[in-house]
N, C-alpha and C positions, 0 to 999 in steps of 0.2 A: 251780715245775716243776723236776724234777731235770735233770742234765746230758744224759742220753740223750734226755729229752723235748725239751729246748731244741734239741739237734742235729737231731732229726727235724722239729721245727717249722720250722727254717731250711730243711731239705731240702724241706719241703712248700711253704713260701712261694716258694721258687725253682723249684717245679714239677719238681724232680729226681725225686721219688718217682713222679710221674705218668709221666715218661719211662721210669723203670725198670719201672713197672707195665705200660706198653705193650709193652716188650720181653718181659716174663714172659708176657703173654697171647699175643704172637706166637709164642713158643716153644711154648706150650700148643697152639695151633692147628696148628703145624708137626708136633708129635708126633701129634696126632689125625689129621691128613691124611697122615701117613707121608711127609713130605718133609724134606729136609736143607737147612737154611739156613746160609749162611756167616756168620762173625762180622761181615763188612762190612755185611750186610743188617741185623743187629741194631743195630749202631752207628749206621747211617744212620737207622733208624727212631727210635731213642732221641733222636738229635740233632734230627730233624725235629719230633717231638712237643714237645721242649723249646722249640725255636724258635717253634713255633706258639703254644703256651701263653704263653710269655714275651712275645711280640709282642702277643698279645691283651691281656695285663695292662698292658703299657706303653701301648697304645692307650686302654684304659679310664682309666688314670691320667692320661694327657695331656688327656683331656676334662674332668677335674675341676679347676675353677679355684681351689679352696681346698684345705685339707688334707683328704685323703680320710677317710671314716668307718671304713674297715676297715684293719687292720694290713697286709694284703697289698698294697693299693693305696698306702698310705703308704710302704711299703718300696720299691715301684717308682717312686714319685714322687721320693723322696730319692736314689735310685741310678739315675735314668733314663739318664744319659749312659754310666755304666759298663756297665749291662746292655745298652744299645743297641750299644756297642762289642763286647761279648762275643757278641751275636747275630750281628753282621757277621762276626766271626771264625768262629763256628760254621757260618754259611752257606758260607764258603769251604771249611772242612773237609768239610761235607756234600756240597758240589759235587765235591770231589776223590774222595770215596768212590763217587760214581756210576760212575767208571771201573772199579771193581772188582765192581760188582753185575751179576748176570746180566740179559740184555736183557729177558726176560719181566717181571721185577720192575721194571726201570727204566721201561719203557713205561707200565706200569700206575701206577707211582709218579708219573710226570710228569703223567698225567691227573688224579690225585688232587691233586697240587700246584697245578694250575690252579684247581681248585675251592676250595682253601684260600686262594689269593690273592684270589679273588672274594669269599670270605667275609670276609676281613680288610678289604676295601674297602667292603663294604655292611653290616658287622655292626651299626652303630649304627641301622639301619633294620629290623632283623630282628624286633624286639619279641619276641613269644612264641615265634617260630620259632628263636630263637638256641639254646636248649637242644637242640632237635631236630636242628638242623644240626650242632652240635658233637658230639652223640652219634653221628650218622651218619658224620661225617668220622673221628672217633676209631675207631669200629668198623671202618670200611673200611681205615684205616691199619694197624690191628692184624692184620686178616684178609688184607690184600693180599699180603704176601710168601709165605705158605703157599698161598693160593688160586691165585696166579700159576703155581706149580710143580706144583699138583695134577694128576695124570694123568687122573683121572676127574671126572665131574660130581658136584655135591653130592648126597648121599643125603638121604632124608627126615630121618634122625637128625641129619645134619650141618646141615641147614636149621633144624631146631628148636634146635640148639645155637647157631647164629649168631643166630637171632631172640631167644633168651633172653639172650645176651650183650649184644646191642643194647639190649634192654629194661632190663637191669641198668644199663647206662651212662646211659640216659635217666632212669631212676628216680633215680640218683645226682645228676644235674644238676638235675632239677626239685626234688628234696629240698633241694639246696644253695640254690636260689632262694628256697625258703621261709625258710630260715635267714637269708638275706641280704636279705630284703625291705625291712627298715627302712633299712639302709645303702645299698641300691640306690636307694631312693626319695630319700634324702638327697643322693646323688651324681648323681642324674639318669640312672641307668642303666635299661635295659629288661630285663625278665625275664618268664618265664611267669606267675609268681604276681602280679606287678604288673599284668599284662594281664587275667587272669581272676579274680583275687581268691583269698584264702587258702582260703575254704570250698570253692570249686569245685576248686581245686588239690588239696586233701586228698581229695576224692572221686575225682579222676583217679588219685592215687597208690594209693588203696584198690583201685581197679579194676586197676591195673597189678600190684599185689602178688598179687591173685587170679589174673590171667592168668599171672603168673610161676609160681605154684604149679601151674597146669595144665600149663604147658610143661615144668617140671622133673619133674612126675609122669609125663608122657608119655615123657620121656627115660629115666626109671627103667624104664618098661614096655618101652622099646626096648633095654634092656640096656646103657644108657650110664651105668652106676652111678658110675664115677669122676668123669666130667664133671658128673653130677647133684649129687654131694656138694659139689664146688667151687662150683657155681652156687648151691646151697642156702645154703652158708656166706656167700657174698657177699651174697645177698639177705636172709638172716637178720640180718646186721649192719646193713644199710640199714633193715630193719624196726625194729630196736632204736633206731636214730637217729630214725626217724619217730615212735616212741611215747614217747621220753624227751627231748624237745627242751630242757627246762629245764636238764638236766644237761649235755648236749652243746653247748649254746650257750656255756657258760662256757669262756673261753680258746680259743674256736674249735675245741673238741674234735671237732666234727662233720666238719671238714675232714680232720683227722688220721686219724680212723677211717673216714671215707667214701672217702678216696683209697687207704688201705692195702689195701682189698679187692682191688684189681687186682694185688696181689702174691700173693694166695692161690693162683693157678694154679701157682706154683712148687712147691707141695707135691706136686702131681700129677706133676711132672716127675721127682721123686725117689722117688715111691711108686707101685708098680705098673708 
């Protein structure tokens, strides 16, 4: 793997690309909803997403009594104390940022934060629901800043956009569970595919891709072409990962390509 690839792999393992993707998607919704977000809101969102994902990885790593099967969990096992210290510092910074965020966003964010805390406490018992809950929390977190400031209710086109984005996130997570099935089983972790089996999970993903095609096609019909193009590219990438698992399983390519799709909306921010 070349140097840029190694750097991005490190960013991916540290979930920094996921945090950046959340910020890009939040800016995407802010532009679509025609609201202006302050830099503090973006920084708080990015930090919060990073804290949640890293805390989740540390919790998973702590439950594994031997060396973890995946590079991601081994990384968090070996650097557990350092990452935990950084999380605590990030929480302090995140809390400080709350004083600069508009009250509408703050109140909605505190409600979502309560749900996140509950998730972290009960995640080991969620089984198949884990991917659904994470997709819901991530989507709500990305949508929350712009939605809190939106002056009007969601239109039908907006609702389809939000539904398609949530479904994209859910497909991403369930697809990852397919790739991680053997390591999750070895490490004693729960996932959608371990609960329902790979055959049924593949059928579910096939159905989700078909539903996604319908949603994106409807958005095109509703004259939401720029949004439709981004969603199409995101889901086309996931479909390629779904159909070429042998190639993308090597060097954990599926994680690199699967997480980078949430950076795609940044194209729409500068085009059109």
